[in-house]
N, C-alpha and C positions, 0 to 999 in steps of 0.2 A: 670425331675429333673437333667438335664445335665448342667444347668446354674450354674455358681458360684454365691455366695451371692452378690458380688459387681456388677456383671452384672445384676442380677435381680433388684437390687436397681436402677441402672442406667436406665434400660429399663422401669421399673415401674414408675420412675419419669417422663421420657419423655412421656409415655403413659398418665399419670395423667394430665400433662400440656396440651397435645393435646386435651384430652377429655374435660378439663375445657374450652378451647378456643372454641371448636365447640359445646359444650353443648347447648348454647342458640339457635342454628340453628336447633337442633334436635327436638325442640318443640317450638311453638310460645306461649306457656302458660306463662302468666306473673306471675302467682302464683309460678310456678316452678322456674322462674328466680329469684323471691324474696327469695325462699328457698335456692337456690344456693348462693346468695349474703350473706345471714345470715350464711350459712355454712362456707363460706370463712372467714367471720369475726370471727367466733368462732374457726377456725383453728389458727388464730393469737392469740386469747385469751388463748387457750389451750397451744400453743407453748410458750407463755409468762410464764405461770405457770410452764411448764416443765423446762424452763431455770432456774427458781428459784430452782426447785427440783434437778437439775443437780449439784448445789452447796451444796446440803445436807440440804436445807431448805424446809419447807412446809407451805403453806398459806391456811387458811380456810376462808379468807375474801378478796380474790382478786377482788371481785365485787366492793370493795371500790375504787380501782384505775381505774377499768373499768368505774365506774360512775363519778369519779372526772374528768377523761379525757373527758368524754361526756359533763358534765356540763360546764367545763372550756372552751372547744371548742365552745359550743353553746353561752355562754355569751360573749366571745370575738367576735364571728361573729356577734351577735346581736348589741352589743354596738359600735363596730368599723366599721362594714360593710365589713370586710375582708372576702375573699372567704373561705368557709369551706375547700377547698383544702389546704389552708395554716393553718387555725386554728386547724385542726386535729392534726398537729404536735406540735402546741403551747399548746394545751390542754394536749397532752401526756407529754409534758415537765413539766407542772404543776403537773401532776400525779406522774412523776418521782421525782420531787423535794420533794413532800410530802412523797413519798415512802422512800426517803433517810433519811428524818427527823425521820420517824417512825423506820427505820432500825437502826439509831444511838442510839435509846433508847432500842432496844430489839434484835439486831443482835447477841449479845453474849449469848442469851438464847438457851436452848436445843430445838430440833426440835418441839416437841409438845407444849411446852410452847410458843414458837414463833408463832406457828399456832394459838393458842388460842388468842394471842394478836392481830393478824390480824383479827380474827373473831370478836373480840370485837370492833376493830377499825371500821369495816364495819357498825356495828350497830350504833356506835356513829356518824359516818358521815351521815347516813340516818336520825338519830334523829335531828341533826343540820339542815339538809336540809329542814325538815318539820316544824321546829320551829324557830330558830334564823334567818335562811336565807330565810324564806318564802317570804319577800318582793322582793327578787331577783329571787328565784327559783320557786315561785308560789305554794309552799307547795305541798300537795298531788295532787292538780289539774295539776301541771306541767306547762311547757311553750312550745311554738312552737320552733322548731329548724330549721334553714335554711337547705334546701335540698342541696345535693351535686351539683345538677343541677336543674334548673327550670323545672317544669313539662310541661312548654310551649315549651320546646325544643324537636323537633321530635326525637324519639328514645332515650330519656334521660335514660330510664331504662337500656338499653343495654350499654350505655356509663358508667353509674354508676357501672354496673356489671364488666366491664373490668377495671375500675379504682380500684375497690376493689380487683380484681384478681391480678393486678400488684403489689399493696401494700402487698397483702398476699405473693406472690412469693418473693418480696424483703425482707419481714420480715423473712421468712423461710431461705432464702439464708444468711441473716445477722446472724441469729442464728447458721447456719451451719459453717460460717466463724469464729464466736466467739468460738464455741466449738472445732474447729480444731486448734485454735491458742494456744499460751501459756496461755492465760486467761482461755480457756477451760480446759487445763491440770491442772491448779491451782484449778479450780472448782472441777474437778474429784478427785484430790488429797485430797482436804478438805473433800469431801463426803466420800471417802473410809477410810481415816485415818488421822484425824486432827493432831495428835501428830507427825506422820511422815512428814506431810506437813510442820509443823512448823520447824522441824529439817532440812528440805530441803530449808528453807528460804522463805516459802510462808506465808504471813500474812492472816490468816483466816478471821479476822474482815474486813479488807479492801476489800478482794475479795467477801465476802458475801454481803457487802454493795453495791459493784458494781453490783453483780447479782440481788440484790433487786431493784436497780435503773433501770437497763435495763428491768427487768421483769415488773415493774410498768409502764415504758414508753410504752412498747408494749401493755400492757393491756389498757392503756389510748388511744392508737391509735385505738384498736379494739372497745372500747366504743364509741369514737367519730364517727367512721365510721358507727356503727349501728344507732346511733341517727340521724346523718345527712342523713342516708338512709331512716329511718322511717319518720323523720320530726317532731317528738314530743318526749319530755323527761319528765319523772316523777320519783319520789324517788323510785319507784319499781325497778329501775335499780340497787339498792343496796341490793336487796332481797337475802336471804340466799341461795336459790336454784341456783342463778346465780353464787355464789361462789363455789358450789359443781359440777357444770357441767364441768368446765375444768379439775377438779380432775378425774371425771368419764371418760372423753374422753381420758386423758393421761394414766390412769391405763388400760383402755380397749385396747388402741392401743399399748402401750409399754412405760413404765416409763424410763426417761433418754435416750431416743432415739430421733433422729430428725424426723423420719417417724412416730413414735408412735402417737403424737397428731393429725397429718394429717389423718392417717388411722382410728384412734378412732373416730374422729369427723365425718368423711364421713360415716363410717359404722353405727354409732349410729343415725346419722341424717336420713339416709335411713330407718332404723328400726323404728324410732320414727314417721316419717311422714307416713310410710306404715301402722303402727298401727292406726294412726289418720284417715287415709282414710278408714280403716276397721271399723271405728265407735267406737274404744276403747278410753276411756278417762283416768280415774284413773288407769285402768288396765295396761296402758302403763308403769307406774312407777314400778309396780310389775314385769312385764316381763323384763324390762331393769335391774331391781335389780337382778333378777334370772340369766340373761345373764352375768352380772358383776361378780356374785359369781362363776359361772362356769368358766369364764375366769381366775379369780384369782386362782382357784383350779387346773385347767388343763393347763392353759397357764400363769403362773405367770409372764412371761416376756412380756405378751400382744400378740396381734395379729401379731406383727412383727416377732414373733418367730414361727408362724404357718408353714411357708415353711420349716424350719429346722425340726420341729416335723414330718411333712409329709415325708420329705426326710429320716429321721431316721426310720420311720415306714416302708417306702417302701423298704429300704435296708434290714431291719430285715426280712420282709416277702418274699423278693426276694431271700434271701440267702437260699440255699438248706438245708433241715433238715438232720440230721445224717443218717436216714433210707432211704433218697432219694439219697445219694451219691453213684454213681456206684462203684462196687468193681473192683479193678484192678486185671488183670490176672497175 
């Protein structure tokens, strides 16, 4: 525990990136490579939700923007023949545009009212997808989505993985830059005390709308990446559980921190897949639920606070007790 917090974060970041780069070579298992790719995608999704939370807003329907980005990217790629490497960002722009429109109608609402509006919006989008938009979306049957790379290309899975890794790193770096800028300070000020933020000249509505648009964009990128990685899309992408996973990842790792969504997603993915390999199905939800409760009770700031907790515990137990202090002559 001789390292300072900033040094631990720096070295931990470098170690995580190095491990992510060499991970595919540690095992030739394609299933593991697929899990790693999906984990990276959900790091983007969780980070997108966390960015919204950083501005004092909470969403319970972020799967809507995840799915909109996926469907928009797929349809643009199918209709125009443009490479998914481009349509990913076009689909995300569609998700951001719709997110801003939704934000214009409800950004002035209090946190939980706002969260319920997003929850309802996700259900509405799924309903439209399987009813009104069935001729385009294929209804519950879904439609094929162009892969990032053709399976005929040698080593396409490995190329896809590194593509997703680069986009994930770029997304996290972008969020880091935003939160360290004046925009991030405005987000933090609004979250901590809206009245004082107004007094300081910060417009809460404008900045919350900006946070919502950025968050929806990144969620759209994550959704498009997942679908182009899988190669097929159905309305299940708007499912309720998909809206709650980023919330779980962020709370588990550390709310309103840059590392929190990354740590939470990695740890819970390892636990989830480990339980799956152990033959557990529905029991996994119970175990993850118990772990989440324990983290909230004992580590309310998430796993990112664990080093500080351990350091405090170590200093407390290393400090000599009164009866162990030697008497001076």
